[in-house]
N, C-alpha and C positions, 0 to 999 in steps of 0.2 A: 445709643444703644436704641432699639425700637423698644414700642409696648410690649413685645413679646417677651420681655427680660422678666415681668411679674405676670402673676394670676391670682385670681380673687378666689377663695375658697370658704364654706360656711364651716365654722367652728361653734363649739359650744365653749364660753367662757365662766369658770366657777369665780366666783365674787362674793363676798359676803354671806357665804354660808349655799349659795345655790349656784344651780347652771342656768345660764342665759344663752341665747341664740344670738351670734353675731357673724360678721365677716372678716376676714385675715389676707393680707396681700401676701404670697409666697414669691421667692426666686424662682423662675424658670431653669428647669436641667434639662437638654434633650441631646440626643445623639444625632451627630453628624459624620458621614462617611468622607474619608479625604481620598480623592482618586488623583493620580499624575498620569498624564498624558502626555507622549512623546510620538510624534509622526503618526497621529491618529490611531496609536495604540495606547490603551489604557490599562494601569494597575492600581489595585486598591491596595492602600499605604495602611490604611487602621481606621477605627471609629474613636472618634473624640466625642466625650461628653464635656458641654459647656453651656453656659446660658447665653440663647439665641441673639443674635445682633453683632455686628463688626465681623463676620465671619471671612471676608477678604483679609481684613487685618489679623485676624487670630492666626490663620493658616500660613499668611507671611511671615509674622512672628515666629510662629513654631517652627518655620522651614531654616529660619535664620538662627533660632535657638540651637537647633539640633546639627549646626553647623554644615547644613547641607547645600545652604546657597549663602552669599557674600553680599549681594546687590539684589536690587529689586529687578534689574536689567535681565536675569536668569529667568524670571517668569514672564511670559510672552502673554497670557490671558487667565483669568479666573471667573469660572461661573460657576454660581451659588444657587441652592434652592434649600428649602427649610430643612432637607435631610441629607443633602448630598453636594459636596463641593468637588469642581473639577480644577485641577492646577496643570495649565499648559506650559510645559518648560522647554527651554531653549535647546534643540536637539543638536547644536553645535557643541555644546558644553557638557549635556546630560544625555544618559541612557537608562534604560528601566531597571538595568542590573544595579544601577547607583543607590537605588531605593529597596530597603529591607521592610517588608510588611510585617507589621505589630500583629503579633499573635492573639492578643486579645484586648479589650477596649481601653481606650487611655482615659481614664475617669478622671474629672475634675479635681480629684483630691493629690493627684499626684503627677511628678514633673517626669521621671524617668521609667513609666509603666510599657512594658512591649520590649524591653531590651533583654537580649540573650546573653550579653557579654558587658564587662565594665569598662570595654576598650574607648567608648565615648566621654569617659568622666577625663576630660582633658581641659583645661583652662586656656584657651589662645585669648590674645588680647589684640584690642584694636585701638588700644589708648594712645595718644601722646603724652608720654609721661613728661613733666616738667617739675621744677622745684618751688612753683609758685604758691602761695598761700591765697585761696580765694573764699575759702568756704567760714561762713561768718554764724558763730554760735546763737548770736541774736536772730537770725533767719532760721536756722535749725528747731530752734524751740517754737517756733510760730508755725510749722509744718502740720503737726497733727491738727490741728483746728482748722487750718487751710484745706486740707485732704478732708476731712470730715464734712465740711461746708460744701466740697464738691459733687460729694456722693449722693445724686439725686435718688436712686432707687433704694440705696442703702437705709434712707430716711422712711421709705415705705415697707419695706421687708425686715431689714436688722439682719439678712443673710447673705451679704455679698460681700467679696473682698474687692478691694479698689488698689489702685497704684498710679501713680501721678509724677511726672516730672515738673521740676521746678527750675528758674535760671537762678543765678547765684544771688537775686535781689529776692527771690522768693515768690516771684511772679508766676503764675500757674502757666504752663505752656500747654498741656494737655492730660486727660486722665481717663481711666477706662475700669469698666467693674465687670464682674464675672461671679460666678458661684464658686470657682477654682481660682485660687491666687496665682498660679501658674498661667492659665488663662489670660489673666486680667492683664498679665505683664507682657504676654505673647501680641496680644490685642494692640497695647499701648505701643510695643518696639515694632510691630507690623506696621501702625498708621505712620510713625516717623520714617521708617523705611520705604514707606511707599511716598512720603513728601520729600524723599532724598535730603532727610534731615539727621542723618547719624554719620559720624559718631557724635554724641551729643558732649561737646566741649563745655565746659563750666556749667554744668548742670547736675540736679540733685534727683535722684531715685527715690520718692517716697513710698514705703508699703505699710499696709495696714494689718499686716500680722508679724508672725514670725518667719525669720530669713534663713531658708533651708540652701543646700549647695547649689541645686539646680536653677535658682532665682539668681545667684552670683555667676553662674555660669551664662546664663541667658544676656544679662546685664554687660559682662565682660565681652561678648560676642557682640554686642550693639553699640559698644564703646562709649558706656556710661561711667564718668569717673569716680560718682559718690552714691552711695546706697544707704538711705535710713529707715530703719523700722519701728514700729511700735513695740513690736515685741524682741524675743532673742535671736541670735543666730546659734547654727548649730556648728561644732568644732569643725565641719568639713567646711562649710561656709567662711569660716574665719581664715584656715588655710588656703582656700582658696583665693579668697579677696586678697590676701597679702601676696600670693604669688602673680595675681594679675596686676598689681600695682592700685587696688582699688581701696577709696576710703570706707570703711564698714563702721555704722552708727547703729547702736541697737538700745532698747529702751527709752526710747526719745519721747521725752515728756516737755511740758512747757516749763521746767525748770531744772530738769537735768538730761543728761544722755551719758551713756557708754561710746567710747571710740576702741575699736577692736584693731583696726590697721588703718593706716594711711592717715595718721594725725598729724604729719607735716603740711597736710593742705589746709588744716583748721587754724584759722587766725587768732 
């Protein structure tokens, strides 16, 4: 993530009964327009609010999470600027009619913004389900501190969500940060798809906050079998994880955690 992810602003700090002038680091949030191009014809798909940086990964992961693409081969080229990103799609498999424009901005705080119907709320699965137990509780309880240690920009702003992939031994594979938790996951998934590293067999997705339905949908489409979060899952998230055969863990701390679905993977 670039230095554009944070900005410095003057503030007044009240302490010990008086106001003092100081500076504070803020997480950046900016709009970027997503445009699809097929056969030299462009169509605006929507406006996304995100933390600048890793924009190609963001849009790639977003397209996978929306079930629009299944592999990076569907994307021929991505051209990005600070305010606009143009994705050239394979005309042999896509037409502009395949893309529905979102009628209002997709904010950094929501994952289903702009949908007119609930038809897209379907959990498909790219997972190869086996009966193997490989998730170690000893590894799981180490992940919260490992995630915190990997959040460079959170340390200076306190205002960024993060998600990370770890292998079954707890080794960090990749981490991404963003003001929106959905964006952070899109960036992470997009980076793995662009590296041709999905599905993510025997890997654990660690989330910095609560676990909503749309995060489960993105993980299922990416083929990530285990999701763990510091916060609580929603009822729809639990139902979706169970439907997709995912292992879902919430309230993960250094001493305990809740297993909501897929407990058969845990050693």
